[in-house]
C-alpha positions in Angstrom: -61.9 -40.6 -71.4 -58.1 -41.1 -71.8 -56.1 -39.4 -74.4 -54.7 -41.8 -77.0 -51.3 -41.3 -78.7 -53.1 -41.7 -82.1 -54.8 -38.4 -81.3 -51.5 -36.7 -80.9 -50.3 -37.9 -84.3 -53.6 -37.0 -85.9 -53.5 -33.4 -84.7 -49.7 -33.1 -85.4 -50.4 -34.2 -89.0 -53.0 -31.4 -89.5 -50.7 -28.8 -87.9 -47.7 -29.6 -89.9 -49.5 -29.5 -93.2 -51.2 -26.2 -92.2 -47.7 -24.8 -91.4 -46.5 -25.8 -94.9 -49.7 -24.7 -96.6 -49.5 -22.2 -99.4 -52.8 -20.5 -98.5 -53.9 -21.7 -95.1 -52.6 -21.6 -91.5 -53.2 -22.4 -87.9 -55.4 -19.9 -86.1 -55.3 -21.5 -82.7 -53.5 -24.1 -80.6 -54.3 -27.8 -80.2 -56.3 -29.5 -77.4 -56.2 -33.3 -77.6 -59.4 -33.6 -75.5 -61.3 -32.4 -78.6 -59.8 -35.2 -80.9 -62.4 -36.2 -83.5 -64.3 -33.0 -83.1 -62.1 -30.8 -85.3 -59.6 -29.5 -82.8 -57.0 -27.9 -85.0 -58.5 -24.7 -86.4 -57.3 -23.8 -89.8 -58.2 -20.8 -91.9 -57.5 -19.3 -95.3 -55.0 -16.6 -94.5 -55.1 -13.2 -96.2 -51.3 -12.9 -95.8 -50.6 -16.2 -97.6 -53.2 -15.4 -100.3 -51.5 -12.0 -100.9 -48.1 -13.6 -101.1 -49.4 -16.0 -103.7 -51.1 -13.2 -105.7 -54.6 -14.3 -104.9 -57.5 -12.0 -103.9 -57.7 -11.7 -100.1 -61.4 -12.7 -100.0 -63.3 -15.8 -99.2 -63.9 -16.3 -102.9 -60.3 -17.6 -103.2 -61.4 -20.7 -101.3 -63.3 -21.8 -104.5 -60.1 -21.9 -106.5 -58.9 -25.5 -107.3 -55.4 -24.9 -106.0 -56.8 -23.6 -102.7 -59.2 -26.5 -102.4 -56.4 -28.9 -102.9 -54.3 -27.0 -100.4 -56.9 -27.4 -97.6 -57.4 -31.0 -98.8 -53.8 -31.9 -97.9 -54.4 -30.4 -94.4 -57.7 -32.2 -93.9 -56.4 -35.7 -94.9 -53.2 -35.3 -92.9 -54.7 -36.3 -89.6 -55.6 -39.9 -90.6 -52.6 -40.2 -92.8 -50.3 -39.3 -89.8 -52.2 -41.9 -87.7 -51.6 -44.6 -90.3 -47.9 -43.8 -90.7 -47.5 -43.9 -86.9 -49.3 -47.3 -86.7 -46.9 -48.6 -89.4 -44.0 -47.7 -87.2 -45.5 -48.6 -83.8 -47.8 -51.7 -84.0 -49.4 -50.8 -80.6 -51.1 -47.8 -82.3 -54.5 -48.2 -84.1 -55.7 -45.5 -86.5 -59.3 -44.4 -85.9 -60.9 -43.6 -89.2 -64.1 -42.4 -87.5 -62.2 -39.4 -86.1 -61.5 -38.3 -89.7 -65.1 -38.4 -90.8 -65.7 -34.6 -90.2 -62.4 -33.9 -92.0 -63.3 -35.9 -95.0 -66.8 -34.5 -95.2 -65.5 -31.0 -95.2 -62.9 -32.0 -97.8 -65.5 -33.3 -100.2 -67.5 -30.1 -99.8 -64.4 -28.0 -100.6 -63.5 -30.1 -103.6 -67.0 -29.9 -105.0 -67.2 -26.2 -104.4 -64.0 -25.8 -106.5 -65.5 -28.0 -109.3 -63.1 -30.8 -108.6 -63.6 -34.6 -108.2 -64.5 -35.6 -104.6 -61.9 -38.3 -104.7 -58.9 -37.5 -102.6 -56.5 -40.4 -102.9 -53.9 -38.3 -104.7 -54.0 -35.7 -101.9 -53.5 -38.5 -99.4 -50.5 -39.8 -101.3 -48.9 -36.3 -101.6 -49.6 -35.7 -97.9 -48.1 -39.1 -96.9 -44.9 -38.3 -98.8 -44.5 -34.9 -97.1 -45.2 -36.3 -93.6 -42.8 -39.2 -94.0 -40.1 -36.8 -95.2 -40.7 -34.8 -92.1 -41.5 -37.7 -89.7 -39.0 -36.5 -87.0 -41.0 -33.3 -86.5 -44.3 -35.1 -86.7 -43.0 -37.4 -83.8 -41.6 -34.5 -81.9 -44.9 -32.5 -82.0 -47.0 -35.6 -81.3 -44.8 -36.5 -78.3 -45.1 -32.9 -77.0 -48.9 -33.0 -77.5 -49.3 -36.4 -75.9 -47.3 -35.3 -72.8 -49.0 -31.9 -72.4 -52.5 -32.5 -73.9 -52.6 -28.9 -75.1 -50.3 -26.6 -77.0 -50.8 -23.0 -78.0 -50.2 -21.8 -81.5 -46.8 -20.4 -80.7 -45.6 -23.7 -79.1 -46.8 -25.7 -82.1 -45.2 -23.4 -84.7 -41.9 -23.3 -82.7 -41.7 -27.1 -82.7 -42.5 -27.3 -86.4 -40.4 -24.4 -87.5 -37.2 -25.9 -86.0 -37.0 -29.0 -88.1 -39.0 -28.9 -91.4 -37.4 -30.5 -94.3 -39.6 -30.0 -97.4 -42.7 -28.1 -98.5 -45.7 -29.8 -100.0 -46.5 -30.1 -103.7 
């Protein structure tokens, strides 16, 4: 199986939104060979919860603001693919690779007592990714060329060029 450039944009979208997240963060690197299987591993981080004044327990994941935060990360993969395809007509987004992301998102929203609709999260995420498109492209190009990147490499690329933080 060959690695597609769409996979690089998908995983870059997740990584960038995790980097900007108020409560979550990357806990590993990225391997494009696992595209569609949930390759970017994200976790609720005790340090970010503490900085936000939230309890440093798994119970914080049930809070609406925390569920929306992970939601932006989960929708970012397909959103980044769609933006990339708007800019490069040779790319074709693969919604099937986002099915696990969207299923997990619906569970998180339901657990927090929120509607399982996530179009607003997609819109917010799209605005953030477009504002930071140069870094999305840089990370996607690096991933496509190297197939894998460790957490430090990902964070170094993202940290150099971020423009705005998410809503």
